[in-house]
N, C-alpha and C positions, 0 to 999 in steps of 0.2 A: 684354364687348362685345356688340354686336348683330350677328346673322348673317342675311343675306338668304336666304329660301327662295323657290324658283321655283314649286314645287308640291309637295304640296298645301299649303293654308294659306299662300299666298305672301305675302311681306312681310318685315318685320324682326322677329326674335325674339331674346330675351335668351338668351345662352349663357355658360357659364363656361369660361375658357381657361387652359391651363397651357403655358408655354414653357420647355422644359428641354432643354439640349444640342442646340439647333437643331431640335427636334421640337415642333410645336404640336399639342396635343390639346385637345378640348373636350367638354363634356357639358351636359346640360340643367339640372342643378343643381350647386351646390357640393359637396353630399354625393356625388352620382354621380361627380364628378371625383375626389374623394378615394378612393372605393372602386373606381375603375377601370372604372366603367360608362360607357364613352366612346361618343360619337356619331361621332367622326371623328379622323383623325390625318393631319397634314400635315408632310412633310419640307421645311422652309423652305429648306434648302440646295439643293434640286433644283427649286425653284419660281421662277417669274417674279413679282416683287413690284412693284406700282404703288401710289402713295399720292396721295390728293387732299386737299390742305390745306383747301380751302374747305368740302367736305362731310364732312371727317374720316373718309374711307373708305380702306380698305386692300383691295386686290384681289390674290389669290394664284392663279396659274394653275399647277396641278400636272401638266398634260397630260391627266390622266384626268378632272379636275373643276376647276371655277372657283369659288373661294370669295370672297364679298363680305362684308367685315366693316366695322363702323362703331363708332367710339368715342363715348361719351356726352358727354365734355367735351374741350376743347382740350388740357388738361394730360395726360389719359389718352392722347389721340392721339399727342402728342409722345413720351410714355414708351413706348408700344407700338412706334412707328416706330424709336426708338433701340434698344430691346431686340431687335426683329426683325432689325435691321441687324447688331448684334453677334453674335447667335446664328447668323445666316445665314453670316457670315464664319467663325465657329468651325466650323460644320457642314461647310462646303466644304473647309476645311483638314483636318478630320477624315477626310472621304471621300478626299481626295487622299493622305493618309498611311496609310490602312488597307491592310494587306497583302491581296492578291487572294484568298488562301485563306480569309480571314475573311469577305470579302464574298460568297464563294460559298455560305456557310451562310445567307445572308439570303433573303428572298422572291425567287424567280426572276423574278417579274413586274417587280421594280424593279431587278434586277441590271443590265439593259442601260443604265439611266440612270447607275447608280453607276459601272460600268466606263467608260462614255463620259467621265464627268467626271474619273475617275482618269487615263485616258490623255490626255485633253485637257490636264490639269494637267502631265503628263509632257512633252507636246509643248511646252507653254509654257516649261518649264524648259530644254528643248533649244534652243528658239529663243533664249532669253537667253544660253545658253552659246555659241551660234554667233556672237553679236554680239562676243564677245571673242576669237574664233579669229583668229589672224593668218596661219596657214599654210594653204595651199589643201588640203593633204591632210587637215588637221583638219576643214575645212569639208566635205570629201567624207565623212569619217567620221560627222560629225553628220547629214549628209543620209541616209546609210544607216540610221542609228538612227531617223530620222523615218519612213523608208519601212517599217522593221520595225514601228514603232508602228501605222502605217496597216494593215499586214497583221494585226496583233493585233486591231484594231477589226473587220476583215472577218471574222475567226474568231468574235469575239463576236457579230457580226451574224448569222452562220449559226447560232450556238449558241442565241441567245435570240430569234431571229426578229424582230429589231428593226432594220430598215433605216434607221438614224439617222446615216448618215455622209455624206450627199449634200453638205451644205455644207462639212463638214470636208475632203472630197476637193477641193472647189473651192479651199479655203484652202490646202491642201498643194500643189496645183498651182501656185498663185501663189507660194508659199514656195519651191518647187523652182526656179522661174524666177528668183526673187530671188537664191538661192544660186548658181545657175549664172552669173549676171551680176554677181557681186561684191557682192550685197546692196545694189544701187542702185535696184531697182524700187520700184513703189508697192505698199503693203500692201493686200491685199484686205479686211482688217478695217476699215480706216479710209479709205484712198484720198486722204487729205489730206496725209500726210507720208511720206517714205521709211521703209521698214521699220526700218532700222538706227536712225534717229533716234527713231522711235516706241517701239521696244522698249527702247532704251537709257534714254529718259526715264522709262519706266514701271518699269524695273527698279530705280530708285533708291529706291523706297518700301520701308518696313520690312514690310508684309503682302503676300506675292506674290499677284498677280491671275491667276486661272486663265483659260484660253482660253474656258471656258464663259461667262465674263462677257460676252464679245462676242456669243455665239451665242444662248443661251437662258436665261440666269439673271441678267440685269442688273436693277438696281433703277431705278425711274422715279418721279420726283416730278412729278405732273401738277397743273396749275392749271385752273380752270374756263374761263379765257380764253386758254389757252396757244396755241390754234390755231383757225383758222376751221373746222377739221374736227371740233372738239369739239361734241357734241350733248348737251344736258342731258337727264336722265331725265324731266324735266317737260315737254320739248318734245312737242307733239302732232303726229302724222303723219295727220296726218290722211288666134207660130210658124205658119209657113205652108209648111213643107217638103213637097214632093210625096212621096207614098208609092206612086207608080205605077211606081217603078223598083226592081227587085230586083238584087242584086249577087252574083256568084260570085267567089271568090278563087282564083287558080291561079298556077302558075309555069311559065315556058317552059323550053326545054332549057338555057338559060344561068342558070337560077335567078332570073330577073328576075320580080318580082311584077307581076301584071296584074289589072286589074279588068275583068270582062266584063259589060257592062250589058245587061239584057234589052230595052232600048228600041231596039235595033238598032245602037248605037254600040259594036260589038265591039272590045275591046282599045283603048278610047278613052283609057285612062290606063295608062301603064306606070311603075311605081314602082321606083326603084333599091333594091338591097339592101346597098350599101356606099357610103361616101364616096369622092370622087375621089382623096383622098390620106390615108394614115395619119398619125397624130400624130407630129410632129417632136420629137425629144428634144433640147432645148437648155436648158442650165443657166441659172438665174436666181438672183441673190443677193437673195432675198426680205428677208433681215434688213436690208440697207441701205435698203430701202424702208419696212419696217414698224416699225423700232425706235423711230422718233419718233412713232408713232401708237398706242402701247399705250393701251388704255382709251378709244379714240376711234371715232367713226363713220367707216367706210372708204368711204362712198358718194361722197365727193369726192376720194378719193385715186386718182390715175392709176396703173394697173397695166400692166406690159408685156403685149403681146398673147400671149406664150407661155403665160400663165396662163389664157387664155380657151379655150373650146370654140366651134366654129362654129355656135352657136345663140344666140339672145338671150332676154331675160326673157319677152317676149311669146310666143315659141314654147315656152318652159318652161311657161307657163300652159296652152298647148294640150296639152302632154304629160299634164296632169292628167285629161284626158277619154279617155285611151287605153282604159280599161276601161268605156266608156260602156254596154256591154251590161248592166251591173249596174243602170243606171238604167232601161233598157228592161224588164228583169225586174221591177224594183220597180214600174214603172207598171202592169204586168199582174198584180200581186199584190194581192188584195183585203184580206187581213189586214193592218191597219195596223202591227202589231208586227213581222210578218215583212217587210213593206215597209221598215221602219226598219233591219232587219238588212242588206238589200241596199244601202241608202243608206250605212250605216256602212262596209260593205265597199268601196264606191266611194270614200269619203273617205280610207280607209286606203290604197287602191291608188295614190293620187296620189303617195305617197312612194316607191313601188317603184323608179322610174327613178333615184332619187338614190343608190342603194346602190353603183353602180359609177362614180359621177360626182364623187367628192370631190376628184379631182385637177384639176378645171378649173372656171372660173366662166363664166356666160353673159355675152354682151355687154350693156352697158347701152343700152336704146333711147334715141334722141334724142327730144326733145319733138316730138310730132305723128306719130311713127313708127307704122305700123299693120302688122297681119298678119292674113291670112285663111287658113282651112283648110276646104275644101269636100270632105267625105268621104261620098259616097253609099254606099260599102261599109259604113260605120259608122252611116249614117243621120243625120249631123249636119252643120251648118255653123257655123263659129266665126269670130269677129272679135275683135281686140284692138287697143288704142291706148294710147300713152303720153300721159297727160293732164297730167302734172306732172313737172318735172325735179328741182327741189329744194323740198320732199322728193320723191323719186321715187315716182310712183304709176302703176301699170300696171292697166288694166281689160280685162275680156274678157266676151264674151257668146256662149253656145253654145245652139243650139236644134235641136229635132227634133220629130217628130210626137208624141212621148211626154213630153217634158220641156223646161224652159228652165232654163239654168244660167248664173249670172253672178257676178262677184266683182270687187272692186278691192283690190289688194294694195299695202301700203306696208311698207317694211322699216326696221328699225333693226339695224345690225350693228356689233359692236365686237370689236376684236382685243385679246386678253388676254395676249399674249406667246408662247403656244404654241398657243392655240386661238382660233377666231373664232365668236362667237355670232351667230345670225341670228334676230331676233325679228319675225315678221310681224304686221302690224296689219291691221285690216279684217275683214269678214265675208263668208263664202261663202254664196250663196243658191241654192236649188233649188226649182222649182215643178213639181208633178205634178198636173195636172187640178184646179187651184185650191188644193191643199194646199201649204203653205209650209214649207220646211226651212232651217235656218240653223246654221252652225257656224263656228268660228274655228280657224286653224291652230296647231300647237304649235311650240315653240322648236326650232331646229336648231343643231347645233354641229359644226364641222369641227376635228378634232384633228390634231396633228403638222403644223401649217402650215409650219414652217421646215425640218423634217428628218424622215426616216423615211417610212413609208407613211401617207399621209393617209387618214383614215376619218371617216365622218359618223354622227352619232346624232341622233335626234329624241326629245324628251322633253316631258312635260306632259300635260294633260288636254284632250281634245277633247269638247266638249259639243254634241250635235246636238239641236236643238229642233224639234218638229213642232207647227205651229199651223194651225187651220182657222177658219172663221167661227164654229164652235161652241166654240172655245177650244183649249187644249192637249189632245192625244190621247195621245201617247207621247213618250218621251225616251230618249236613248242617251248614255252616257258611255263614251268610249274612252280608256284610259290608255296612253300610250307610256312604257314603263319606261326609266329611266336605266340605263346600263350599269354593272354593279357590278364589284367586284374580280375580276380574272381573266376578264373578259368575261362575267360572269354577267348574265343577262337581255338579252343583246345582241339588239337589234332587236325585242324582244318587245312585244306589245300585249295588253291585256285590256279587255273591255268588257261592258256589260250594257244590255239594253233594258228599260225599266220602263214601266208604264202611268201613267195620270194620278194614281193614288193612291200611286205610288212602289213598287209591287210588281214584283219582278224577273220578267220573262216569258222572256227569252232571255239566255244567256251566250255570250260570244265570246272567242276567244283565238287567238293565232298570231304571225306575224312580218310586219312591214310590208314586208319585203324578199322574202317568199316566198308566204305564204298566210294566209287567215283561216278559222277553223273555228267552227261553231255547235254548242253543247252542251258536255258535259264528258266527258273520256276515261272509258271506252273507246268510248262511243257518241257519235260526232261526225260532222258533215257539213261537207265543204269548200265554202265559199261563194264563195271567190275564190282563184285561184292565179296568180302572175305568169307572164307568157309567157317561154318559154325565150330565153336570150340568143343572139345570133349567135356563131358559133364563134370569130371573131377580134375580138370586141368590145373586148378590151383594147388592140388596136392602133388602134382608131378611137374614142377618147375615151370608151369604155365605153357607147356609144350602144346603145339598144334598136333593133329594126327600125323601130318607129314614129318614134323620134327621127331615125333616118337619113333618113326620107322628108320631114321637115318643112321643110328648107331647099332642097329640090329645085325648080328652076325649069324647068318644061317649056315648050317653044316655044309650044304652044297656049295656055298660061296667061299669058304675058307681056303681050299686048295687053288682057287683062281686068283686070289689077291696077292699083291706083292707084300713082302714083309714090312714095308713102310706104311701100310694102310692104317689109318686112324683107329679102326676097329680093334686093333691088337694092342692099343695102349692100356697098360694095366691100371694106371691111376684113374683114368676116365671110366674104365669098365667097373672098377671097384666102387666108385662113387655112384654109378648107375645102379649097382646092386645094394647100395645102402651101407657099405663098409667105409665109414668116414676115416677111421684110424688107419686102415690099410691104404686108402687112397692118398692120405696125407703123407704116409711113409714113402709110397712109390713116387709121388709127385716131387718130394724133396730129393730122392735118389736120382730121378731123371734130370732135375735142374742142376745137380752137382755134376753129373756126367756131361751135360750140355756145356757147362762152363769150362770143364776140363778139355773138352774137344775143341772149343773155341781157342783156348790158350795154346794147344798143340798146333793148331792151324796157323796162328799168328807167329809163334816162335819159328816155324818152318817156312814162313812166307808162302803158305798154301792158301788157296781159295776153294770154296765149295762150288761144284758144277752141278746145276739142276739136271735131272734125268729126262724130264718130259716137257720142259719149257725152255725157250731161248729168248734172248733179247732181240727186239725188232729195231729197225732203223730209227724209230722215234723214241727209243729207250724204254718202251713198254715191253711186257712179257707176253709171248704167244706160244701156243702149243707147237712142239716140233713134230707132231703127227706120228709118234712111235708107240704110244701107250697101248692102244687097242690091237695093233699088229703083234706086239710082243706078248700081249696077254693070250692071243690066239695061238701063236707059233713062235717060239717053242713053249711058251708058258712061263710065268714068273718063277715057278718052283724050280725051273731048270737054268735060271740065270743067276750069275754071281757078280756082285759089285761090292767094292770095298766099303762104300758108304752104307750099303744095305746090311752088311755084317755088323757094323757098329750099331745101327738102329735096332737090329734084331737082338743084340746083347742088351740094349737099353730096355727093350720090351719084354725080355725074358724074365 
């Protein structure tokens, strides 16, 4: 079959596969396969498998990695699908019947999944036994056994550091309720039939189906037109700051950060150091939402507000300039190759804030939504606007006396059963005194979407190009390493700066979550280090201090902002304040109004025109240079635009 590589040499490459006893191995050549020189090994029984008939593709999500395979002919595709299905059933039954002491001898990193599947299978058998119990005491006995199994899972969780029982606990809670009320409640696994009826009908088959089938190991047959959410791989997604003000940064007796401006406006800005409310822990059955969207783009799938964090995508773009001092340093560095080192550090630093944020997603901006961030303490002013809704396109422009930074970001995201991949499109631009730098973002993947501790990794190659009127001067390639077995290479990056002839001038290494170093051990220099996290950041969405400040709405700022600014969004504000029910209600209302607006625009063959950005000749989005002038004179409160009235009604 063909196997898709993301990097390096991305694309489809021929590989030789062997499927034996539920284990799929592959190698580069048939000879390598026979001699055991393998390139990879996949336990099909523990993977989520999705098939696409039209493209003859098979996707396997093993939690640690996502494999994309493709058959060359229709017959081969049908044969592989059939054999994978049979081997998968065999492997799952083998796991369920294996004695625990034998499984303990296997790789500890996979034990948690094997034990989970084993206990889930045991729970399933207990559920089916309960359906035939007639005596209440027997029901109670079965319930005690189920509780014992849950405790066994908790022991496994502590033993193997794999918090993978969240959804199972939800399922058992629903099961306990059903048992207490005579097995007449609705099953959390389906929700469409009573539990007794559902389990009884499923228990009539000759191959028992394990509980893991519902949670993380279901097979899915996908068609190219099965949903409007399906997006084809072929779809295209398409400075005058004053330097007369210096800033000191201090904290008062309450620990509140203050900016003291030397122009006489002492303590003009007081910035908070924590959110109004900590994160509320409320369970969400993600599987019921995502199980019909495996292999699809999730940008059109409505998610419950509990999965959000109280920031949106436009503010996330602003987070990327937290370490803008690196650009100031680069602007004052005359050596072009050393300047590239600082720019590379800035590009890597944009990922640091994501390390503690895999548990939540930002709000999606509505069409025409804007965000501004004026930071004299950091020497920049930033604006962003949502210029397209489908496909979603977010643009931003940041300027200071030393640099101009802008980008438009478009995302393709797909859910593979256990993981979600986020592939950004578009180019990031930077200009330093006439020199132009450009780079693209790498792929991100969030693991353990359904259960366990979610974690994020970034992988791929980031190529930073430097061009002047004289042509290319230097180049930098930074590789974000994919996490290997046992967490090898976790968060690591490697890079090199080369001259126009391709000679290596500087070497870089480090972790995108911690620091970046110049040179090779033992003689190295730290170029960038991530800021320390607030002590209680786990309780507040994993936010950095900078992220905590982004959605704050000071009284003095309100009359200066346009009505379209993110800070006025009621759903995001209510979530920040801890009102989950109110945030969900407002989020649903805004989504309904957004869909209605889109329908009206389509029916009247109208298109949305962004207010502060325009298309460039290369089809990218750039600032039209009007935002700050309009903010100053006549002021946004004195301006009227039809789109703004609509957004104001949405935010009201």
